[in-house]
C-alpha positions as CSV (number, residue, x, y, z in Angstrom):
1,X,16.3,-5.2,-61.8
2,X,13.0,-3.6,-60.2
3,X,13.3,-1.8,-56.5
4,X,12.2,-3.7,-54.0
5,X,9.3,-3.1,-52.4
6,X,10.6,-1.3,-49.3
7,X,13.2,0.6,-51.5
8,X,10.6,1.6,-53.9
9,X,8.0,3.4,-51.4
10,X,7.6,7.2,-51.8
11,X,9.7,9.5,-49.1
12,X,6.6,10.0,-47.3
13,X,6.0,6.1,-46.4
14,X,9.8,5.9,-45.8
15,X,9.9,8.7,-43.0
16,X,6.5,6.8,-41.3
17,X,8.1,3.4,-41.4
18,X,11.1,5.0,-39.7
19,X,8.8,6.6,-36.7
20,X,7.5,3.1,-36.5
21,X,10.9,1.5,-35.7
22,X,11.0,0.3,-32.1
23,X,14.7,0.3,-31.3
24,X,18.2,2.2,-32.6
25,X,19.5,-1.1,-33.4
26,X,16.6,-1.5,-36.0
27,X,17.0,1.8,-37.3
28,X,20.5,2.2,-37.7
29,X,20.3,-1.4,-39.8
30,X,17.6,0.0,-42.0
31,X,19.0,3.2,-42.4
32,X,23.0,1.9,-43.5
33,X,21.5,-0.8,-45.6
34,X,19.1,1.5,-47.7
35,X,20.6,4.7,-49.9
36,X,16.8,5.8,-49.9
37,X,16.2,5.0,-46.3
38,X,19.0,7.0,-45.2
39,X,18.0,10.1,-47.4
40,X,14.6,9.8,-45.6
41,X,16.1,9.7,-41.9
42,X,18.7,12.6,-42.9
43,X,15.9,14.8,-43.7
44,X,13.7,14.0,-40.3
45,X,16.7,12.8,-37.7
46,X,16.4,15.3,-34.7
47,X,12.2,14.5,-34.9
48,X,13.2,10.9,-35.4
49,X,15.5,10.2,-32.7
50,X,13.8,12.7,-30.2
51,X,10.8,10.0,-30.6
52,X,12.6,7.2,-30.5
53,X,14.4,8.7,-27.2
54,X,10.7,8.8,-25.7
55,X,9.6,5.7,-27.1
56,X,12.9,3.9,-24.8
57,X,12.6,6.1,-21.8
58,X,8.9,5.3,-21.0
59,X,8.2,2.7,-18.8
60,X,12.3,2.7,-18.6
61,X,13.6,5.2,-16.9
62,X,12.3,8.8,-15.4
63,X,13.8,11.0,-18.9
64,X,14.7,13.8,-16.5
65,X,16.9,11.6,-14.3
66,X,18.9,10.8,-17.4
67,X,19.2,13.4,-18.4
68,X,20.7,15.0,-15.3
69,X,23.4,12.1,-16.1
70,X,23.8,13.6,-19.4
71,X,24.1,17.1,-18.5
72,X,26.4,16.5,-14.9
73,X,29.2,15.4,-17.1
74,X,32.1,17.8,-16.8
75,X,29.9,19.3,-13.9
76,X,31.9,18.4,-10.7
77,X,31.6,20.3,-7.4
78,X,34.9,21.4,-7.2
79,X,35.1,23.4,-10.2
80,X,31.7,24.4,-11.2
81,X,30.0,24.6,-7.5
82,X,27.1,27.2,-8.5
83,X,26.4,24.6,-11.9
84,X,26.7,21.6,-9.8
85,X,23.8,22.8,-6.9
86,X,21.9,24.5,-9.8
87,X,21.4,20.9,-11.8
88,X,20.5,19.1,-8.4
89,X,18.2,21.5,-7.7
90,X,16.0,20.9,-10.8
91,X,16.9,17.4,-10.2
92,X,15.5,17.2,-6.8
93,X,12.7,19.4,-7.9
94,X,11.6,17.8,-11.2
95,X,7.8,16.7,-10.0
96,X,7.1,20.4,-8.7
97,X,8.7,21.9,-11.8
98,X,6.4,19.5,-14.2
99,X,3.6,20.6,-12.0
100,X,4.5,24.5,-12.7
101,X,5.1,24.0,-16.2
102,X,2.6,25.7,-18.6
103,X,3.5,24.4,-21.3
104,X,3.7,20.8,-23.3
105,X,7.2,20.6,-22.8
106,X,9.8,21.9,-20.6
107,X,13.9,21.9,-20.2
108,X,13.5,18.6,-17.6
109,X,11.9,16.3,-20.1
110,X,13.1,17.4,-23.4
111,X,16.8,17.1,-24.6
112,X,18.6,20.3,-25.8
113,X,19.1,19.2,-29.4
114,X,20.6,17.0,-31.3
115,X,23.3,16.3,-29.3
116,X,21.7,15.3,-26.4
117,X,19.4,13.3,-28.3
118,X,22.6,11.1,-28.9
119,X,24.3,11.0,-25.7
120,X,20.3,9.8,-24.1
121,X,20.6,6.8,-26.9
122,X,23.9,5.8,-25.7
123,X,23.3,6.1,-22.2
124,X,20.2,4.0,-22.8
125,X,22.3,1.4,-24.8
126,X,24.9,1.1,-21.7
127,X,21.8,0.8,-19.1
128,X,20.4,-2.2,-21.2
129,X,23.8,-3.6,-21.3
130,X,24.0,-3.7,-17.4
131,X,20.5,-4.7,-17.1
132,X,21.2,-7.8,-19.1
133,X,24.4,-8.2,-17.6
134,X,23.2,-8.2,-13.8
135,X,20.1,-10.7,-14.7
136,X,22.8,-13.2,-15.8
137,X,25.8,-12.4,-13.3
138,X,23.9,-10.9,-10.6
139,X,25.7,-11.3,-7.1
140,X,24.8,-14.5,-5.1
141,X,22.9,-14.4,-1.8
142,X,25.7,-15.8,1.0
143,X,23.2,-18.3,2.1
144,X,22.7,-19.8,-1.4
145,X,25.1,-22.4,-2.6
146,X,27.4,-21.4,-5.8
147,X,26.0,-25.1,-7.8
148,X,22.4,-24.0,-6.9
149,X,22.8,-20.3,-7.5
150,X,24.2,-21.0,-11.0
151,X,21.9,-24.1,-11.8
152,X,18.6,-23.4,-10.6
153,X,18.5,-19.3,-10.1
154,X,20.4,-17.9,-12.9
155,X,19.9,-16.0,-15.2
156,X,17.2,-13.9,-13.1
157,X,13.9,-13.2,-14.7
158,X,13.9,-9.5,-13.5
159,X,10.2,-8.2,-12.2
160,X,9.3,-4.6,-13.8
161,X,9.9,-3.0,-10.2
162,X,13.5,-4.4,-10.1
163,X,14.2,-3.5,-13.4
164,X,13.2,-0.1,-12.2
165,X,15.2,0.0,-9.2
166,X,18.4,-1.4,-11.1
167,X,18.1,1.9,-13.5
168,X,17.0,4.7,-11.4
169,X,20.7,3.7,-8.9
170,X,22.7,3.1,-12.1
171,X,21.6,6.5,-13.1
172,X,22.0,8.1,-9.9
173,X,25.6,6.4,-9.4
174,X,26.5,8.2,-12.9
175,X,25.3,11.6,-11.5
176,X,26.9,11.3,-8.3
177,X,30.0,10.0,-10.0
178,X,29.8,13.0,-12.5
179,X,29.4,15.8,-9.8
180,X,31.4,14.2,-6.9
181,X,33.4,11.5,-7.9
182,X,37.1,10.8,-8.6
183,X,38.2,12.1,-12.1
184,X,38.6,9.6,-15.2
185,X,42.1,9.8,-16.2
186,X,42.8,9.8,-19.9
187,X,46.0,7.7,-21.5
188,X,47.7,11.4,-22.1
189,X,46.4,12.8,-18.4
190,X,49.9,13.7,-17.8
191,X,49.7,16.8,-20.0
192,X,46.1,17.1,-20.4
193,X,44.5,20.3,-19.4
194,X,41.4,18.8,-18.6
195,X,42.7,15.8,-16.3
196,X,45.0,18.7,-14.7
197,X,42.3,21.0,-13.7
198,X,40.1,18.3,-12.0
199,X,40.1,18.4,-8.2
200,X,39.0,16.1,-5.5
201,X,36.1,18.3,-3.9
202,X,37.0,16.2,-0.4
203,X,40.3,17.9,-0.1
204,X,39.1,21.4,-0.4
205,X,41.5,22.1,-3.3
206,X,39.6,24.8,-4.8
207,X,39.3,28.5,-3.7
208,X,35.7,28.1,-3.3
209,X,35.8,25.1,-0.9
210,X,38.8,26.5,0.6
211,X,37.2,29.8,1.5
212,X,34.1,27.6,3.0
213,X,36.4,25.1,4.7
214,X,37.5,28.2,6.7
215,X,34.4,29.5,7.2
216,X,32.5,26.7,8.4
217,X,35.1,24.0,8.8
218,X,36.3,20.9,7.4
219,X,33.1,18.9,7.6
220,X,30.7,21.3,6.3
221,X,31.7,20.7,2.7
222,X,30.6,17.0,3.1
223,X,27.1,18.1,4.7
224,X,27.0,20.2,2.1
225,X,27.3,17.6,-0.7
226,X,25.1,15.0,1.3
227,X,22.4,17.4,1.5
228,X,22.5,18.4,-1.7
229,X,22.4,14.6,-3.2
230,X,21.2,11.6,-0.4
231,X,19.6,14.4,1.7
232,X,16.7,14.9,-1.1
233,X,16.1,11.2,-1.7
234,X,14.9,8.4,1.0
235,X,17.1,6.3,2.7
236,X,16.0,3.0,1.1
237,X,17.2,4.7,-2.2
238,X,20.6,5.1,-0.9
239,X,20.6,1.3,-0.1
240,X,19.3,0.9,-4.2
241,X,22.6,2.8,-5.0
242,X,24.8,0.9,-2.8
243,X,23.2,-2.5,-3.9
244,X,24.2,-1.6,-7.9
245,X,28.1,-0.4,-6.4
246,X,28.3,-4.1,-4.9
247,X,27.6,-5.4,-8.5
248,X,29.8,-2.8,-10.1
249,X,32.7,-4.1,-7.9
250,X,32.1,-7.6,-9.2
251,X,32.7,-6.3,-12.8
252,X,35.9,-4.4,-11.4
253,X,37.0,-7.5,-9.8
254,X,37.0,-9.3,-13.0
255,X,38.7,-6.9,-14.9
256,X,41.2,-6.5,-12.6
257,X,42.3,-9.9,-12.6
258,X,42.3,-10.0,-16.4
259,X,44.6,-6.8,-15.9
260,X,46.9,-8.6,-13.1
261,X,47.4,-11.9,-15.1
262,X,48.4,-10.0,-18.0
263,X,51.0,-7.8,-16.2
264,X,52.1,-11.0,-14.5
265,X,52.5,-12.8,-17.5
266,X,54.7,-10.0,-18.9
267,X,56.8,-10.0,-16.0
268,X,57.6,-13.5,-16.6
269,X,58.8,-13.1,-19.7
270,X,61.1,-10.2,-19.4
271,X,64.2,-9.9,-17.2
272,X,62.7,-6.1,-16.5
273,X,62.1,-5.2,-12.5
274,X,59.7,-2.7,-13.6
275,X,57.2,-2.5,-16.3
276,X,58.2,0.3,-18.0
277,X,61.5,-0.9,-19.0
278,X,59.0,-4.1,-20.6
279,X,60.2,-4.5,-24.8
280,X,58.2,-4.5,-27.2
281,X,57.1,-0.8,-26.2
282,X,53.6,-1.3,-27.1
283,X,53.2,-3.7,-24.8
284,X,54.2,-1.6,-21.8
285,X,51.6,0.1,-19.4
286,X,51.3,3.7,-20.1
287,X,53.7,6.3,-18.8
288,X,52.3,7.9,-15.3
289,X,50.3,4.9,-13.8
290,X,51.2,3.8,-10.5
291,X,51.4,0.2,-11.3
292,X,55.2,-0.1,-11.8
293,X,56.3,-3.6,-10.8
294,X,54.7,-6.9,-9.9
295,X,55.2,-6.2,-6.5
296,X,52.0,-3.6,-6.9
297,X,50.1,-6.5,-8.3
298,X,49.8,-8.2,-4.9
299,X,48.0,-4.6,-3.3
300,X,45.6,-4.4,-6.5
301,X,42.5,-5.7,-4.5
302,X,42.2,-2.2,-2.6
303,X,41.4,-0.5,-6.0
304,X,38.3,-2.8,-6.6
305,X,36.2,0.3,-4.9
306,X,38.0,2.9,-6.3
307,X,37.7,1.8,-9.6
308,X,34.0,0.8,-9.5
309,X,33.7,4.3,-8.1
310,X,34.4,5.6,-11.5
311,X,31.2,5.3,-12.4
312,X,29.2,3.1,-15.0
313,X,30.2,4.7,-18.1
314,X,33.9,4.2,-17.3
315,X,33.1,0.8,-16.7
316,X,30.8,0.4,-20.2
317,X,33.7,2.0,-22.0
318,X,36.4,-0.6,-20.7
319,X,34.3,-3.4,-21.4
320,X,34.3,-2.8,-24.9
321,X,37.6,-2.3,-25.2
322,X,40.3,-4.5,-26.9
323,X,42.6,-6.7,-23.8
324,X,45.8,-4.2,-24.2
325,X,43.3,-0.8,-24.4
326,X,41.3,-2.2,-21.2
327,X,44.4,-2.7,-19.6
328,X,46.2,0.5,-20.3
329,X,43.1,2.5,-19.4
330,X,43.0,0.3,-16.1
331,X,46.5,1.3,-15.2
332,X,46.4,5.0,-15.7
333,X,43.4,4.9,-13.7
334,X,44.5,3.4,-10.6
335,X,46.0,5.5,-8.0
336,X,47.7,5.7,-4.9
337,X,45.0,7.5,-2.9
338,X,41.2,7.0,-3.4
339,X,39.2,9.2,-1.6
340,X,36.8,6.9,-3.4
341,X,33.0,7.1,-4.3
342,X,30.8,9.2,-2.4
343,X,28.8,6.7,-0.8
344,X,28.4,4.4,2.4
345,X,31.2,4.3,4.8
346,X,33.1,6.6,2.7
347,X,30.4,9.3,3.5
348,X,31.9,9.7,6.9
349,X,28.8,11.5,8.2
350,X,27.2,10.3,11.9
351,X,23.1,10.0,11.5
352,X,23.1,13.5,13.2
353,X,24.1,15.2,10.3
354,X,21.6,13.1,7.9
355,X,18.3,14.5,9.4
356,X,16.1,16.4,8.5
357,X,15.8,15.5,5.0
358,X,15.4,17.5,2.0
359,X,12.2,18.4,-0.2
360,X,10.7,16.3,-1.5
361,X,12.0,13.5,0.8
362,X,11.1,15.3,3.7
363,X,7.5,13.8,3.1
364,X,8.7,10.9,4.7
365,X,9.0,12.0,8.3
366,X,5.4,12.1,8.9
367,X,4.2,10.1,11.3
368,X,2.2,6.9,10.1
369,X,4.6,6.7,8.1
370,X,4.0,3.6,6.4
371,X,0.6,4.1,6.3
372,X,1.7,6.8,3.9
373,X,4.1,4.5,2.2
374,X,1.0,2.4,1.1
375,X,-0.3,5.0,-0.9
376,X,2.7,5.4,-3.1
377,X,3.4,3.7,-6.0
378,X,5.7,0.6,-5.7
379,X,8.6,2.2,-7.1
380,X,8.3,5.2,-4.4
381,X,8.4,2.5,-1.5
382,X,10.9,0.8,0.4
383,X,11.2,-2.9,-0.3
384,X,10.2,-5.6,2.4
385,X,14.0,-6.3,2.5
386,X,14.8,-2.6,3.2
387,X,11.8,-2.5,6.4
388,X,13.4,-5.9,7.6
389,X,16.8,-4.7,7.9
390,X,16.2,-1.3,9.1
391,X,12.9,-0.6,10.7
392,X,12.6,-1.1,14.7
393,X,9.4,-1.8,16.4
394,X,7.4,1.3,16.3
395,X,4.0,2.8,17.1
396,X,2.0,5.1,14.5
397,X,2.9,8.3,16.5
398,X,6.6,7.7,15.8
399,X,8.4,9.7,12.7
400,X,10.9,7.7,10.5
401,X,14.0,9.0,12.3
402,X,13.2,7.6,15.5
403,X,12.0,4.1,13.9
404,X,15.2,3.3,12.1
405,X,18.4,1.1,13.7
406,X,21.3,3.3,13.5
407,X,23.1,0.9,14.8
408,X,23.2,-1.5,11.9
409,X,26.4,-1.4,9.8
410,X,26.5,0.9,7.0
411,X,27.2,-1.2,3.7
412,X,25.6,-4.5,5.2
413,X,23.8,-6.7,2.7
414,X,25.4,-4.7,-0.2
415,X,26.9,-7.7,-1.4
416,X,23.6,-9.6,-3.2
417,X,21.8,-6.4,-3.7
418,X,19.3,-6.6,-1.0
419,X,17.6,-3.2,-1.6
420,X,16.6,-3.9,-5.0
421,X,14.5,-7.9,-4.6
422,X,11.0,-7.9,-4.5
423,X,9.0,-9.5,-1.7
424,X,8.4,-12.9,-3.7
425,X,11.9,-13.0,-4.5
426,X,13.3,-13.1,-1.1
427,X,10.8,-15.4,-0.1
428,X,11.7,-18.0,-2.8
429,X,15.1,-17.5,-1.9
430,X,13.8,-18.1,1.9
431,X,16.4,-14.9,2.6
432,X,17.3,-14.7,6.2
433,X,15.5,-11.4,6.7
434,X,12.3,-12.8,6.0
435,X,13.0,-16.0,7.9
436,X,14.3,-14.3,11.0
437,X,11.6,-12.0,11.0
438,X,8.9,-14.7,11.1
């Protein structure tokens, strides 16, 4: 039987075809379906996947931000403070470093080998999943009735600027989780060396943090962490992260309801008071988890924020597990003490400790800051919703710090992701932030 036209092409042409493929799923299907294309793929794998990464992230998300998310895995502030500081310093100075680079490429935008390339492809796939889910299941603004929201608004046709804000915030939330977040426990965390070494940085449990705490006071560590991360980005980008955090909480609520329903059903079908007595053994929650009996399920709602704070990658993994594995991983990562994600009210610092900003965010502290905003790209500017929520009446001579409403409660309006939406959408929804202003 004669070979098909595509299969019979010379290897050089097969390689050219592979480089024209636009997405990872199509590339995977072609390579797995054809021995000839599989051989061609192996010959140019690193270069091919590297080109695919750059194509996928172009116009999608700053590759340096994605690489920071990938490289920050395992670089926790409590255990690798110097490495964490170096990583965040390169992240905040990414535009400056690009400008100084004399070569056509630099480590900020170039994956370090095939391993990082593959991680970036997985990270892109995760972000695409959440972006699509957000368009279908975006949190409902409280003034829109549920029926209207479901029938007239969803699914949302996200604007380019809204997509970019969402993706940037999700990426940064993952960076925040990796460096400053609570640890994710594995199924065998009781005997796992890696899980055992992870510490809660807010408590100053390591030698290095204890020394800082003794020398400068308990809040110095919080101030230092704040300046390393939040101090380098303008306040509206904090609110973007809060907006995606609220969305992630809605995902944990759905997962937690499934877990609660399953365990309550198990409790009803057995005479056991504690879940560890459930038979058969394979249906029990894993040993070492703090969900021990049906009484613990009454307070499960207290874990929503903590579970969401474990980050997008944790939730993506959980959502793609079978039901029993999903239940067990959630149970093993539900804990009695949540320092919580380092965001919003959990930061625990007054505004006095949040100024001045750190380079490059310090440029926003100039007089006539709205004129400065008008010269920036739409992605660098605050949304109209943020301006209406935070800015007080001001003059051109005023700086941003003197023009913000610090009496506004933290986390207000996060529940409908207010900081992400374009002005046109807010007008379409008749958002009170705009109506009250008019």
